[in-house]
Every structure is written in structure tokens, then in C-alpha cells.
N, C-alpha and C positions, 0 to 999 in steps of 0.2 A: 114552229116547234121549239119550246124552251128547253134548256139543258136539264132542268129538274123534272121534265116529263119524258125524257128520252127513254125509249124501251129497247132500242137496239144497242149493240156495242161495236165500237171500232175494233177491227182485227189488227193485231200486231204479230207478224209472222217472221221469225228468224230463219234464215236459209243459208246454205253453203255459198261460197264464192261463185262456184260454177252456176248454181241456180240463180244467183242474183244477176248474172250477166244478161238474163232475159228481161230484166227490169230496167236496163239502161236506156230508157226512152221517156219521152215527155220533155217538159222544159227542164233545163239544167241550171241549178243554182251554183254559179261559178265563183268560188271564193277568191280566185286569182284576179278578178276584175276590181277596178276601183270605182265604187259607187259614188256619184255626185248627187247630193241632195240639197240643191240650192236654197229651197224654202226653209231648210233647217241649218243652213250655213255650215255644212260639214261635207267632208270626203272620208270615206271609210272603205277598207278592204272587206267586201262582203258580197255574197251572192244572194239574190232574192228574186223570186218569181211567183206570179199567181197564174195558176193553170189547173186544168182538170187532173193532170198528172205531172208530177215533178220528181226530180231526184238530185242527189248530190253524193259525192264520194270522198274518200280519204279524210274523213272526219277524225282528227287525232286530238290535238290540243285545242282545236276550235270548238265552238258551240253551234249545233245545227238542230233543225227540227221544222215544225210547221204549226200553223194556226188554222182552225177550221170553224166556219159557221155552218152548222148542220141545217139551218133553216134555208139559207140562200145557196148552200152547196158551194160556197166560195172558200178557197184554200190558198194559203201562201206558204211557200217553203223558203228557208233561209239557211245560210252557212256563214258564220261570223268569225273572222280571224281574230286571233289573240295577240294583240300588241298594245303598246302604250297609247297610241293615238285612238285605237278602237275603244279602249277602256275609257278614255276621256270623253269620247263621243257616244258612249253607250246609251245614256238616257235619251239623247236626241234620236238615236236610231230606234230605240224601243217605241218612242212616241210616234215616229214615222210608221213603224210596223203596224201599230194598232190603229193608226189613221187610215191605213190601206184596207183593213178588214174590220168592219164594225161588229162589235159584240160577238167575238168568237166564243164558242162554248166548249171547244175541245182543243187540245194541243199536245205535242210531244216534244221533249227535249232530250238531246243525246250529245255526249262529248265531254271534253275537259280531261286534263291529265296533269298529274303532279310531277313536273320535271324541274330541275334546278335552273334550267335556262328558259323556262316558260312561266315567268313570274305572273303573267296576266291571265293565264288560262282559267284557273279556278275562280278568281274574283269575277271574271266576266260570266262564267257559267252560273255562279251563285246569284249574280244580279238578275240574269234572265229568269232563273228559278223563282226568285223573290217576287218579281213583277208578275210573272205568269201565274204564280200561286194566288196572288191577290185578285187577278182579273179573270181567271178562267177556272171554271168549276171542275172540269174533267181534264186532268193533266197527268200524263204518264212520263216518268223520268228515268233515264239511264245515265247515271252520273259518274264520271271519272273513270276512264280507261285505266286499268291497273298496271299494265306493263309498259315499259318504254316503247317496245315494238307492239303496237296495237292500234286498231282503227275500226271505223264503222262506215258502211255505205247505206244510204236510206232511199226509199222510193215511196211515194204516196199516190194512191188512186182515189180521187173524190167519188167517181161513180160507184166504186166498190166500198168506199170508206175503209181502206185497207192500207196499212203500213207493211212494207217488206224491207227487212233489215239484214245485212250481212255484217257480222262482227268477227274479227280475228284477233288472236293474241299469240305472242311468242314468249315463253318463259325466259328468264334471264340466262339460264344455262342451256337453252335450246337453240336449235338452228332451223326448226321446222315450224311453219305457220300453222296454227290450229284454228279451225272455224268453230263458231258457237253452233253446234248441231245437236246439243243435248242439254236438257234443263240443268244437269249437274255442272255445266260449264259457266253458268251465269256468274258464279262467285269468282271465277277466274278472269272475267271480263270487266266487271264494273264494281265499284266500291259500294254504290247504293242504287237500288232499283225500287221504283214505286209504280205500280200498275193501278190506274184509277178504276174505281168501281164501274165506270162507264166503258171500260176497254176490256178486251180479252186477249190473252197472250198465247202464242203458239210457237212451237219449234218444229220446223219441217212438217207443217200442217197438223201437228198433234197438239191438242190444247194442254196448256200447263196450268194446273190449279194452284199449286203452291211453289214458291221459289224461296 
């Protein structure tokens, strides 16, 4: 099945933190680990996993997401840390990523944050977005967490072709964490959102037509 002939849509469903706890299963893309890619002569702080189900959490200034080949049902999730070394090795990591999954036709990107002490966060996210946009037809993007206290957790199920995401934010003057549990809160969470024509967006199982 080629991407331009896809008749179904991947589901992207935002849920509360409590609801997301049920999705902490499958392979874990652990950003705390140091990945050694000898064939590319690099070491980078990144989590990456290929599995029918995967998840990662505490995506803040990092860039995370996944690539999917709907024909082979192969999926790869990743969580890429933002530091100078990772920025310098990013092109090699991206090459490695696309070498692991041939001809992906869908992808999702999430993360990034504009903080004065996170100089590499947005340049790394922008590079992922640039490369993914050129190589993948169906790409949904949730770009740049807006508040200093904000993060996302993500899970993907290949059998269901479904993303489950928990995003939270805390306004600068607030002390309470807020979950993205209403379409009205997308503008509080992300600076830019793009939902691909081949994807469908939900909040707490209710479809969102316009954001």
C-alpha cells in the first residue's frame, strides 16, 4: 500500500495523565541511554526502539516521535536529547534512523522548547522537521512546548495505528499542572500544530475537526 493510496487515517488521541498511565507498556525509548552507532562513528544520547508498541515520556526540550511504514507495519520510535554533541551528530542519526525503516510513509514529531539555557532544542527540532517533511508524505507535528513547565508523553500501537499522547503545561503564574483534555488548550501547549490529511485528531476519544 502506497502512501498516496491510503484510505484509513492514523488516530492521534490526547488523554489525561491518569489515562496515559495505562499506556506505559511496550518497548521504551530511553533518552537517558547513550546510543553507540559504530557504523556511523557516533555516540549520542537518544532512545530508539522498533516494536509493535513503544512509548517514551518526559519529552520537554527534546525531540521525539516515530516513523511508520504502513505496508510492512514496521514502526520505530525515538527520543532525541538536545545538546551540542547531538546537534553535531544529528545528520548521521537521521541517516541511521531512515536506514532502519525503509520508505516510511507516516510520521509524528513532538517536542522542542524555547528556553535560554536550551540553545539546541529548536535547531534540532527544526532539522528533524525539515528532513521528515522531505521524506515522508503524511507527517503530523506538535512543535514547541510553550511554557517552561510543560512536557509530553507518547505511545504508539502499530496494530491499532494509534498514537496516545499526554501533554501538560503550567502557566508561569500557576502552581497547578494542567492536562491537555480540551481542544481549547492546544494553543496553551504548542506554538505550532500540523495534522496531516492522513491523520485524525482526538481529545479524550472525541474527534477534533478544527484547531
